[in-house]
C-alpha positions in Angstrom: 114.4 59.4 114.0 113.4 59.1 117.6 112.8 61.8 119.3 112.5 61.7 123.3 110.7 58.2 122.9 108.9 59.5 119.9 109.0 58.7 116.1 109.7 62.0 114.3 106.5 63.2 111.8 107.9 64.2 108.3 105.9 66.5 106.4 106.2 67.2 102.2 107.2 70.1 100.5 104.3 72.5 100.9 102.7 73.5 97.5 103.1 76.8 95.6 100.9 79.4 95.3 101.4 79.4 91.8 100.2 75.8 91.8 97.0 76.9 93.9 96.4 80.0 91.3 96.6 77.0 88.4 94.4 74.9 90.1 91.6 77.2 90.6 91.7 78.8 86.9 91.0 74.9 86.1 87.6 74.8 88.8 86.9 77.8 86.7 86.8 76.0 83.7 84.6 73.7 84.6 87.2 70.6 85.9 86.2 68.7 89.1 88.4 69.0 91.4 89.7 65.7 92.0 90.4 66.0 88.4 92.2 68.7 88.4 93.9 67.3 91.4 94.7 64.2 89.6 96.2 66.6 86.7 98.5 68.4 89.0 99.2 65.4 91.3 97.7 67.1 94.2 96.9 65.0 97.2 92.8 64.7 96.8 92.2 66.0 100.4 94.0 69.2 99.4 92.1 69.8 96.2 88.9 69.4 98.0 90.1 71.9 100.4 90.9 74.1 97.8 87.7 73.7 96.0 86.0 74.7 99.1 87.8 78.0 99.9 
């Protein structure tokens, strides 16, 4: 799809707040951000960002 001569940017579906809560709970249990992200199929960048906040 083209808009005004530029290619449209597509964004994925946002992650649910429930998923973030489960991710944080996994961190609290000692799981690494990378491992929790893989388990929950979260993008690595998102997992690292969520772990830092």
